[in-house]
C-alpha positions as CSV (number, residue, x, y, z in Angstrom):
1,X,-24.4,49.2,-4.4
2,X,-23.1,46.3,-2.3
3,X,-24.1,42.7,-2.9
4,X,-26.1,42.6,0.3
5,X,-28.1,45.7,-0.7
6,X,-28.7,44.3,-4.2
7,X,-29.9,41.0,-2.7
8,X,-32.3,42.9,-0.3
9,X,-33.6,45.0,-3.2
10,X,-34.2,41.9,-5.3
11,X,-35.9,40.2,-2.4
12,X,-38.1,43.2,-1.8
13,X,-39.0,43.5,-5.4
14,X,-40.1,39.9,-5.5
15,X,-42.1,40.3,-2.3
16,X,-39.9,38.0,-0.4
17,X,-38.7,39.0,3.1
18,X,-34.9,39.3,3.2
19,X,-33.2,36.7,5.3
20,X,-30.6,37.9,7.7
21,X,-28.4,35.2,9.3
22,X,-29.0,34.8,13.0
23,X,-25.9,35.2,15.1
24,X,-25.1,32.2,17.2
25,X,-22.6,32.7,20.1
26,X,-21.4,29.1,19.6
27,X,-20.2,29.9,16.0
28,X,-16.7,31.1,17.1
29,X,-16.3,28.0,19.3
30,X,-17.4,25.7,16.4
31,X,-14.9,27.4,14.1
32,X,-12.0,26.9,16.5
33,X,-12.9,23.3,17.2
34,X,-13.0,22.6,13.4
35,X,-9.7,24.4,13.0
36,X,-8.2,22.3,15.8
37,X,-9.5,19.1,14.3
38,X,-8.0,20.1,10.9
39,X,-4.6,20.9,12.3
40,X,-4.3,18.1,14.8
41,X,-3.3,15.5,12.2
42,X,-0.5,17.8,10.9
43,X,0.7,18.3,14.5
44,X,0.8,14.5,15.0
45,X,2.5,14.0,11.7
46,X,5.2,16.6,12.6
47,X,5.7,15.0,16.0
48,X,6.2,11.6,14.4
49,X,8.7,12.9,11.9
50,X,10.5,14.8,14.6
51,X,10.7,11.8,17.0
52,X,12.0,9.6,14.2
53,X,14.6,12.1,13.2
54,X,15.8,12.7,16.7
55,X,15.8,9.0,17.6
56,X,17.6,7.9,14.4
57,X,20.1,10.7,14.2
58,X,22.8,9.0,16.2
59,X,22.9,6.1,13.8
60,X,22.6,8.3,10.7
61,X,25.3,10.7,11.8
62,X,27.6,7.8,12.9
63,X,27.4,5.7,9.7
64,X,26.6,8.4,7.2
65,X,25.7,7.3,3.7
66,X,27.1,3.9,4.5
67,X,23.9,3.2,6.5
68,X,22.0,3.2,3.2
69,X,24.6,1.3,1.1
70,X,25.9,-1.4,3.4
71,X,24.0,-4.6,4.1
72,X,25.9,-5.7,7.2
73,X,23.8,-5.8,10.3
74,X,25.6,-7.1,13.4
75,X,24.4,-5.9,16.8
76,X,27.5,-7.6,18.4
77,X,30.0,-5.4,16.6
78,X,27.6,-2.4,16.4
79,X,27.6,-2.4,12.6
80,X,24.3,-1.5,11.0
81,X,23.4,-1.1,7.4
82,X,19.9,-0.7,6.0
83,X,20.6,-1.7,2.4
84,X,19.4,-5.3,2.8
85,X,16.0,-4.4,4.4
86,X,15.5,-1.6,1.9
87,X,16.1,-3.9,-1.0
88,X,14.0,-6.7,0.5
89,X,11.1,-4.2,1.1
90,X,11.3,-3.0,-2.5
91,X,11.5,-6.5,-4.0
92,X,8.7,-8.0,-1.9
93,X,6.4,-5.1,-2.4
94,X,7.1,-4.9,-6.2
95,X,6.5,-8.6,-6.7
96,X,3.3,-8.4,-4.6
97,X,2.0,-5.6,-6.8
98,X,2.9,-7.5,-10.0
99,X,1.0,-10.6,-8.7
100,X,-2.1,-8.7,-7.4
101,X,-2.7,-6.0,-10.0
102,X,-4.0,-8.1,-12.9
103,X,-6.2,-10.2,-10.6
104,X,-7.6,-7.1,-8.9
105,X,-8.4,-5.4,-12.2
106,X,-10.1,-8.6,-13.4
107,X,-12.2,-8.9,-10.3
108,X,-13.3,-5.3,-10.5
109,X,-14.1,-5.5,-14.2
110,X,-16.2,-8.7,-13.7
111,X,-18.1,-7.2,-10.7
112,X,-18.9,-3.9,-12.6
113,X,-19.4,-5.1,-16.2
114,X,-20.4,-8.8,-16.4
115,X,-21.5,-10.1,-13.0
116,X,-25.3,-10.6,-12.5
117,X,-26.9,-8.3,-10.0
118,X,-27.9,-11.2,-7.7
119,X,-24.3,-12.3,-7.5
120,X,-22.5,-9.0,-7.5
121,X,-23.5,-7.9,-4.0
122,X,-22.4,-11.2,-2.3
123,X,-19.1,-11.2,-4.2
124,X,-18.5,-7.5,-3.3
125,X,-19.2,-8.2,0.3
126,X,-16.7,-11.2,0.2
127,X,-14.0,-8.9,-1.3
128,X,-14.6,-6.3,1.4
129,X,-14.4,-9.0,4.1
130,X,-11.1,-10.3,2.8
131,X,-9.7,-6.8,2.9
132,X,-10.6,-6.6,6.6
133,X,-8.8,-9.8,7.7
134,X,-6.0,-8.9,10.2
135,X,-2.5,-9.3,8.7
136,X,-1.4,-11.6,11.5
137,X,-4.0,-14.1,10.3
138,X,-2.5,-14.0,6.8
139,X,0.9,-14.5,8.3
140,X,0.0,-17.5,10.4
141,X,-1.8,-19.1,7.4
142,X,1.3,-18.4,5.3
143,X,3.7,-19.9,7.9
144,X,1.7,-23.0,8.8
145,X,-0.1,-23.8,5.5
146,X,1.2,-22.0,2.5
147,X,5.0,-22.2,3.2
148,X,5.1,-26.0,3.7
149,X,2.9,-26.6,0.7
150,X,5.0,-24.3,-1.5
151,X,8.2,-25.8,-0.4
152,X,7.1,-29.4,-1.0
153,X,5.2,-28.9,-4.3
154,X,6.8,-25.9,-6.0
155,X,10.2,-24.9,-4.5
156,X,11.8,-28.4,-4.2
157,X,10.6,-29.7,-7.6
158,X,11.9,-26.6,-9.3
159,X,15.3,-26.8,-7.5
160,X,15.6,-30.5,-8.5
161,X,14.7,-29.8,-12.1
162,X,17.2,-26.9,-12.5
163,X,20.3,-27.8,-14.4
164,X,23.6,-26.8,-12.8
165,X,24.7,-23.4,-14.0
166,X,21.4,-22.5,-15.6
167,X,19.3,-19.4,-15.0
168,X,16.6,-21.5,-13.3
169,X,19.2,-22.7,-10.8
170,X,20.2,-19.1,-9.9
171,X,16.6,-18.0,-9.6
172,X,15.6,-21.0,-7.4
173,X,18.7,-21.2,-5.2
174,X,18.0,-21.3,-1.4
175,X,16.9,-23.4,1.5
176,X,13.7,-25.4,0.5
177,X,11.7,-24.4,3.6
178,X,9.2,-22.1,2.0
179,X,10.4,-19.1,4.0
180,X,11.7,-16.7,1.3
181,X,11.1,-13.4,-0.5
182,X,8.9,-15.1,-3.1
183,X,6.4,-16.6,-0.7
184,X,6.4,-13.4,1.3
185,X,5.5,-11.5,-1.9
186,X,2.6,-14.0,-2.6
187,X,1.2,-13.4,0.9
188,X,1.5,-9.7,0.4
189,X,-0.3,-10.0,-2.9
190,X,-3.1,-11.9,-1.3
191,X,-3.4,-9.2,1.4
192,X,-3.5,-6.2,-1.0
193,X,-5.6,-7.9,-3.7
194,X,-9.0,-7.4,-2.1
195,X,-8.2,-3.9,-1.1
196,X,-7.2,-2.9,-4.6
197,X,-10.1,-4.8,-6.1
198,X,-12.6,-2.9,-3.9
199,X,-11.2,0.5,-4.8
200,X,-11.0,-0.5,-8.5
201,X,-14.6,-1.5,-8.4
202,X,-15.7,1.9,-7.0
203,X,-13.5,3.6,-9.6
204,X,-15.2,1.7,-12.5
205,X,-18.6,2.4,-11.0
206,X,-17.9,6.2,-11.2
207,X,-17.8,6.0,-15.1
208,X,-21.0,7.4,-16.6
209,X,-23.2,4.7,-18.1
210,X,-23.5,6.7,-21.3
211,X,-19.8,6.2,-22.0
212,X,-20.1,2.4,-22.0
213,X,-23.4,2.5,-23.9
214,X,-22.0,4.7,-26.6
215,X,-19.1,2.2,-27.1
216,X,-21.4,-0.8,-27.3
217,X,-23.6,1.2,-29.7
218,X,-20.7,1.6,-32.0
219,X,-20.3,-2.2,-32.1
220,X,-17.4,-2.6,-29.7
221,X,-17.0,-5.9,-27.9
222,X,-16.9,-6.2,-24.1
223,X,-13.1,-6.6,-24.3
224,X,-12.7,-3.6,-26.5
225,X,-15.0,-1.5,-24.2
226,X,-12.9,-2.6,-21.2
227,X,-9.5,-2.0,-22.7
228,X,-10.2,1.0,-25.0
229,X,-12.9,2.9,-23.0
230,X,-13.2,2.0,-19.4
231,X,-9.5,1.7,-18.4
232,X,-8.3,4.8,-20.4
233,X,-11.2,6.8,-18.9
234,X,-9.9,6.2,-15.3
235,X,-6.2,5.6,-16.0
236,X,-5.0,8.3,-13.7
237,X,-7.2,7.0,-10.9
238,X,-5.9,3.5,-11.5
239,X,-2.4,4.6,-11.1
240,X,-3.3,6.2,-7.8
241,X,-5.0,2.9,-6.6
242,X,-1.9,1.0,-7.7
243,X,0.3,3.3,-5.6
244,X,-2.0,3.0,-2.6
245,X,-1.7,-0.8,-2.8
246,X,2.0,-0.4,-3.0
247,X,2.0,1.8,0.0
248,X,0.1,-0.8,2.0
249,X,2.5,-3.5,0.9
250,X,5.5,-1.4,1.9
251,X,4.4,-1.0,5.5
252,X,3.2,-4.5,6.1
253,X,4.9,-6.1,9.2
254,X,3.6,-9.2,10.8
255,X,2.7,-11.3,7.8
256,X,6.1,-10.6,6.2
257,X,7.9,-11.2,9.4
258,X,6.5,-14.7,9.7
259,X,7.5,-15.9,6.2
260,X,10.3,-13.9,4.6
261,X,13.2,-15.6,6.5
262,X,14.6,-12.5,8.2
263,X,18.0,-12.4,6.7
264,X,19.7,-9.0,6.3
265,X,21.8,-9.8,3.3
266,X,20.8,-9.1,-0.2
267,X,18.6,-11.8,-1.7
268,X,20.4,-13.7,-4.4
269,X,17.4,-15.5,-5.8
270,X,13.6,-15.6,-5.6
271,X,13.8,-18.4,-3.0
272,X,16.4,-16.7,-0.9
273,X,15.7,-15.4,2.6
274,X,15.5,-11.6,3.1
275,X,14.1,-9.0,5.4
276,X,12.1,-5.8,5.2
277,X,12.3,-2.6,7.1
278,X,9.2,-3.3,9.0
279,X,10.1,-7.0,9.8
280,X,13.5,-5.9,11.1
281,X,12.0,-3.4,13.4
282,X,9.4,-5.9,14.7
283,X,12.0,-8.6,15.2
284,X,14.7,-6.6,17.0
285,X,13.2,-3.6,18.8
286,X,12.4,-5.6,22.0
287,X,15.9,-7.0,22.0
288,X,17.8,-3.7,21.4
289,X,20.0,-3.3,24.4
290,X,22.3,-0.5,23.2
291,X,21.6,3.1,22.2
292,X,23.1,2.6,18.8
293,X,21.0,-0.5,18.1
294,X,17.9,1.4,19.1
295,X,18.9,4.4,17.0
296,X,19.5,2.2,14.0
297,X,16.0,0.7,14.3
298,X,14.4,4.1,14.6
299,X,16.4,5.2,11.5
300,X,14.9,2.2,9.7
301,X,11.5,3.5,10.7
302,X,12.3,6.9,9.4
303,X,13.3,5.4,6.0
304,X,10.1,3.3,5.8
305,X,8.1,6.4,6.8
306,X,9.6,8.5,4.1
307,X,9.2,5.8,1.4
308,X,5.6,5.1,2.3
309,X,4.8,8.8,2.6
310,X,6.2,9.6,-0.8
311,X,4.2,6.8,-2.4
312,X,0.9,7.8,-0.7
313,X,1.5,11.5,-1.5
314,X,2.0,10.7,-5.1
315,X,-1.1,8.5,-5.1
316,X,-3.1,11.2,-3.5
317,X,-2.0,13.7,-6.1
318,X,-2.9,11.4,-9.0
319,X,-6.3,10.6,-7.5
320,X,-7.0,14.3,-7.0
321,X,-6.2,15.0,-10.6
322,X,-8.7,12.4,-11.9
323,X,-11.8,13.9,-13.3
324,X,-15.1,11.9,-13.3
């Protein structure tokens, strides 16, 4: 006896008329439209990867592994190396994550655990508004407000206080103009902080109330509940959020371009100028007059795409494995 026959028999025994799905001639069309929508993104993704590989292949094949290990970037002599922008991207994004992570977690914990209800909604709305501010606004603020303030009140005093030959002197060496890898990292941290705080907040809200109540019932303090119950409960999801924030920092362009100094050499200190993959492309793509220069910039885009894709894919895998 088939399942349909069994269902009909049960329905007849219960006095219920068996329901037979009505055939709709638009169903096949709907299925194909849904299939096309589901596969369109993959087709676009494949097209982007293909165009980046084709466009960057002349530079990659010409320079070989040296393209990834050399920091020389000279359009006049047609010498291109991506090591400087790669290192600058990793350093600025890593520092931004270090600056933003503890503050984002603190904001999310306060909004979900301690903030009064009358104040929680306005603060949550403010966090979401900060996450929606365009990056160019952050870049202009960093260039015209934060960089001069940082140079006058932080960078210059530290450089003057550093003893010759000391570690502080090595860390603070550079031109005191506020345009360096450290200030770019701070701007990046300010940009990704509200985004991470908003996602952390939703992650903490997903924890069943009974989990917190049980911990408080056992006599745990709010600090113990946060560090021993809440964070371990969503630790995999938190790792995913961290990697999502890192992925956004890696691909940021305009704000970093304004304030990082745009030097292709390796940064020798926190206050030294540097460049990122995205800032290099934004600065030079309009001025690329030779095929090799254009190919080198497209190859930088391919490297940035692969780095960001790997980070986001790992984050997606970690978020998918989180159980609520």
